[in-house]
C-alpha positions in Angstrom: 28.7 -86.6 276.5 32.3 -85.8 275.6 32.9 -82.2 274.4 33.8 -81.9 270.8 37.3 -80.7 269.9 35.9 -77.6 268.2 33.8 -76.7 271.3 36.9 -77.2 273.4 38.7 -74.7 271.1 35.9 -72.2 271.9 33.4 -72.7 268.9 30.2 -74.3 270.1 28.4 -75.4 266.9 25.6 -77.0 268.9 24.9 -73.8 270.8 25.0 -71.8 267.5 22.4 -74.1 265.9 20.3 -73.9 269.0 20.3 -70.1 269.1 19.6 -69.9 265.3 16.6 -72.2 265.7 14.7 -69.2 267.1 15.3 -67.1 264.0 12.1 -67.9 262.1 10.0 -66.6 265.0 12.1 -63.5 265.5 12.1 -62.6 261.7 8.4 -63.4 261.0 7.5 -59.7 261.2 10.0 -58.7 258.5 8.7 -61.1 255.8 7.6 -59.6 252.5 5.7 -61.5 249.8 8.8 -61.3 247.5 10.9 -63.4 249.9 11.4 -67.0 248.8 12.7 -69.9 250.8 13.7 -69.9 254.5 16.3 -68.2 256.6 19.4 -70.5 256.9 20.0 -71.3 253.3 23.3 -70.6 251.5 21.8 -67.5 250.1 18.7 -65.3 250.7 16.1 -65.2 247.9 14.1 -62.2 246.9 11.9 -62.1 243.7 11.8 -58.5 242.6 8.4 -57.6 241.1 9.8 -56.0 237.9 6.2 -55.3 236.7 6.1 -52.4 239.1 9.0 -50.6 237.3 9.9 -49.5 233.9 13.7 -49.3 234.6 14.4 -50.6 238.1 17.7 -49.6 239.6 19.0 -51.6 242.6 20.6 -49.5 245.3 22.9 -51.0 248.0 24.8 -49.9 251.0 26.9 -51.5 253.7 27.8 -50.1 257.1 28.5 -50.7 260.8 27.8 -48.7 264.0 31.3 -48.0 265.0 32.3 -47.6 268.6 28.7 -47.1 269.7 29.1 -50.8 270.4 31.4 -49.9 273.3 28.4 -48.2 275.0 26.3 -51.3 274.5 29.0 -53.5 276.0 29.3 -51.2 279.0 25.6 -51.0 279.6 25.0 -54.7 278.8 22.2 -53.5 276.6 22.0 -54.9 273.1 18.4 -54.4 271.9 19.1 -51.0 270.2 22.3 -51.7 268.2 20.6 -53.8 265.5 18.0 -51.1 265.0 20.7 -48.5 264.7 22.4 -50.4 261.9 19.2 -51.1 259.9 18.0 -47.4 260.2 21.5 -46.1 259.2 21.5 -48.3 256.1 17.9 -47.4 255.2 18.7 -43.7 255.4 21.8 -44.1 253.1 19.6 -45.4 250.3 16.6 -43.2 251.0 18.6 -40.2 249.9 18.4 -41.6 246.4 14.7 -42.1 246.6 15.1 -45.9 247.0 12.6 -48.2 248.8 14.4 -50.8 251.0 13.8 -54.4 249.9 16.0 -56.6 252.1 18.8 -56.6 254.7 21.5 -59.0 255.6 23.6 -58.8 258.8 27.0 -60.0 260.0 27.7 -60.7 263.7 31.2 -61.6 264.8 32.0 -62.6 268.4 34.4 -64.6 270.5 31.8 -66.5 272.4 28.1 -66.6 271.4 25.9 -65.5 274.3 22.3 -66.5 273.6 20.7 -63.5 275.3 22.9 -61.0 273.5 22.3 -62.7 270.1 18.5 -62.7 270.7 18.5 -59.0 271.7 20.5 -57.9 268.7 18.3 -59.9 266.3 15.2 -58.4 267.9 16.6 -55.0 267.2 17.2 -55.9 263.6 13.7 -57.4 263.2 12.0 -54.5 264.8 13.7 -51.9 262.6 13.3 -54.0 259.4 9.5 -54.4 260.1 9.2 -50.6 260.7 10.9 -49.9 257.4 9.1 -52.7 255.5 12.4 -54.3 254.8 12.8 -58.1 254.8 15.6 -59.6 256.9 16.5 -62.5 254.6 19.8 -63.8 256.0 23.1 -63.2 257.7 26.3 -64.7 259.2 27.1 -65.3 262.8 30.8 -66.1 263.3 32.3 -67.4 266.5 36.0 -66.5 266.6 37.5 -67.2 270.1 40.6 -65.3 270.8 39.8 -62.6 268.2 37.5 -60.4 270.3 37.7 -59.4 273.9 35.3 -61.1 276.3 31.8 -59.8 276.1 32.5 -57.9 272.8 31.3 -58.4 269.2 31.1 -56.6 265.9 28.2 -55.9 263.6 27.8 -54.9 260.0 24.8 -54.9 257.7 24.0 -54.7 254.0 20.8 -53.3 252.5 19.4 -53.5 249.0 16.7 -51.3 247.7 15.1 -50.3 244.4 14.2 -47.0 242.7 12.7 -46.2 239.3 15.6 -44.8 237.2 13.7 -41.8 236.1 12.8 -40.9 239.7 16.3 -41.2 241.3 17.3 -38.1 243.2 20.5 -36.5 241.9 21.2 -33.2 243.5 24.3 -32.7 241.4 21.9 -32.2 238.4 18.9 -30.4 240.1 20.2 -28.3 243.0 20.7 -24.6 242.2 21.5 -21.3 243.9 18.5 -20.0 245.8 17.3 -23.4 247.0 16.5 -23.8 250.7 18.1 -26.3 253.0 15.8 -27.9 255.6 17.0 -29.9 258.6 15.2 -32.8 260.2 15.9 -33.6 263.8 18.2 -36.4 265.0 17.6 -38.3 268.2 21.2 -37.7 269.3 24.6 -38.8 268.0 23.0 -41.6 265.9 26.0 -43.8 264.9 28.8 -41.3 264.4 31.3 -39.5 266.6 31.4 -42.0 269.4 35.1 -42.3 269.7 35.4 -38.5 270.4 32.2 -38.5 272.6 33.6 -41.4 274.7 36.8 -39.6 275.2 35.0 -36.4 276.3 32.6 -38.1 278.7 34.5 -41.0 280.1 38.2 -39.8 280.0 38.0 -36.0 280.3 34.8 -35.6 282.3 35.5 -38.9 284.3 31.9 -40.0 284.0 30.5 -43.5 283.8 27.6 -44.8 281.6 25.4 -44.7 284.7 26.3 -41.1 285.5 23.5 -38.6 285.3 23.9 -35.0 284.1 21.3 -32.4 285.0 21.5 -31.0 281.4 20.4 -34.3 280.0 17.8 -35.5 282.5 19.2 -38.9 281.7 22.2 -41.1 282.2 25.0 -40.7 279.8 24.7 -44.4 278.7 21.0 -44.1 277.9 21.5 -40.8 276.1 24.3 -42.3 273.9 22.2 -45.4 273.1 19.3 -43.5 271.7 18.3 -45.2 268.4 19.4 -43.7 265.1 16.2 -42.3 263.5 15.0 -43.9 260.3 14.0 -41.2 257.8 13.0 -43.8 255.1 9.3 -43.7 255.7 9.3 -39.9 255.8 11.3 -39.6 252.6 8.8 -41.9 250.8 5.9 -39.9 252.0 7.5 -36.7 250.9 8.2 -38.0 247.4 4.7 -39.4 247.1 3.2 -36.0 248.2 5.5 -33.6 246.2 6.7 -35.8 243.3 3.7 -37.0 241.4 4.2 -40.3 239.5 3.6 -38.7 236.1 6.0 -35.7 236.6 7.8 -34.9 233.4 11.2 -34.2 234.9 12.9 -34.2 238.3 14.3 -30.8 237.3 10.9 -29.3 237.8 10.1 -31.0 241.1 10.4 -29.2 244.5 12.6 -31.7 246.4 16.0 -31.6 244.9 18.1 -33.8 247.2 18.5 -35.4 250.6 21.8 -35.7 252.6 22.1 -38.2 255.5 24.2 -36.3 258.1 26.4 -39.1 259.3 30.2 -39.4 259.6 31.6 -36.2 258.3 28.8 -34.1 259.6 27.5 -31.1 257.6 30.9 -30.4 256.1 31.4 -33.7 254.3 27.9 -34.9 253.6 26.1 -32.0 252.0 28.8 -31.6 249.3 27.9 -35.2 248.2 24.6 -33.9 246.7 25.8 -30.4 245.5 26.8 -29.5 242.0 30.3 -28.1 241.6 29.1 -24.5 241.3 27.0 -24.4 244.4 27.7 -24.2 248.2 25.4 -24.9 251.1 25.4 -22.3 253.8 24.1 -23.6 257.2 23.1 -21.1 259.8 24.0 -22.0 263.4 21.2 -21.4 265.9 18.4 -22.0 263.3 17.4 -25.3 264.9 16.9 -26.7 268.4 20.1 -28.5 269.3 19.7 -31.5 271.6 21.3 -31.0 275.1 24.0 -33.6 274.5 25.5 -31.5 271.8 25.4 -28.4 274.0 27.3 -30.4 276.7 29.9 -31.6 274.1 30.2 -28.0 272.8 30.6 -26.4 276.2 32.8 -29.0 278.0 34.6 -30.9 275.2 37.2 -28.4 274.3 36.7 -29.3 270.6 37.1 -26.5 268.0 33.7 -25.5 266.7 34.5 -26.2 263.1 35.5 -29.7 264.0 32.2 -30.3 265.8 30.3 -29.8 262.6 32.5 -32.3 260.8 32.3 -35.0 263.4 28.7 -34.8 264.8 25.3 -34.3 263.2 24.7 -31.5 265.9 21.0 -32.4 266.0 20.2 -32.7 262.3 20.1 -36.2 261.0 18.8 -35.6 257.5 18.9 -32.5 255.3 16.6 -31.8 252.4 17.4 -29.3 249.7 14.1 -28.0 248.2 13.1 -25.2 245.9 12.7 -21.9 247.7 9.1 -21.4 246.7 7.9 -24.7 248.1 10.1 -24.8 251.2 7.4 -23.7 253.6 5.0 -26.4 252.3 7.6 -29.1 252.5 8.5 -28.0 256.0 4.9 -28.0 257.1 4.4 -31.6 255.8 7.5 -32.9 257.6 6.3 -31.4 260.9 2.9 -33.0 260.3 4.6 -36.4 260.2 5.8 -35.7 263.8 9.4 -35.0 262.8 10.8 -31.7 264.2 12.3 -29.7 261.3 13.6 -26.3 260.5 14.8 -24.1 257.6 18.5 -24.2 258.4 20.2 -22.6 255.4 20.3 -22.0 251.7 22.3 -22.9 248.5 24.5 -20.2 247.0 26.9 -19.9 244.2 30.2 -21.6 245.1 32.5 -24.6 244.6 30.6 -27.6 246.0 31.4 -27.0 249.7 29.5 -26.4 253.0 29.9 -23.3 255.2 28.5 -23.2 258.7 28.1 -19.5 259.9 
């Protein structure tokens, strides 16, 4: 059969359709009862159950995974990147108290490789199922000549919902004297990879398959550790400590969450602080993963910059009332998430200090 002109130009529509035919099976585990129609339509359909809410507020976020993709390309391992993206997006809306409803993805590549596509979608599906979030659609774009061979780009959009009266807003509730709790990350998550790649691969002359005694792992596998989803934990915390009939969020023990992503402690905690409060974070108050110790000792990066680029071992911070901090910390640890009391809120100007 004669090759089509479009296929000759590098866009194989037939292959794209063949690969996408596997989607219903891959996405079956992510289906929620509110999902209408089938994957592959012009738009994904989700019937929000408004009877569950008095004033439902939709919460959305869009993100990518940055140059962590470069590690996936080098390792030819693509089953973790999709999960990274879903979990990152879940965390971004969880800080507002929102439950994830559905997720949509975008994959752009020069040439569609079926095994790569399938691995990425498996990662999306696995994380969506774990977060009880429906994967209802997406876009796969073949753009020959736009990407280097073997490379692609990903982005994702999530939509969730929260009852208006139960939204978390630290700018209204946080006050001096509150405690800051830190919940462990698995590693770099999805931020700081441009600097980390420079340190490991250019300055230290390592390769993804190189092993470091400090890590007891290869650099590549360490850097591909999946971004932790804190969404299920946040929902358990709010169910336990914020009873449904609470009169006011001002009286509740959990004041705010901050997802420690790009910008580290320095830029993310101020997003949930009132203008008259600072967060003081105390170095050494948590167990820092070995990869951050290597970066600190061998990277030659000023310490202040490290806490503005990397999460340094804390993927989510919770600001809670001082008198309930121990109870909240105990509950977090009981959910198998390592956590520590890492600082406190003081009078200030809406900034973070790491001391």
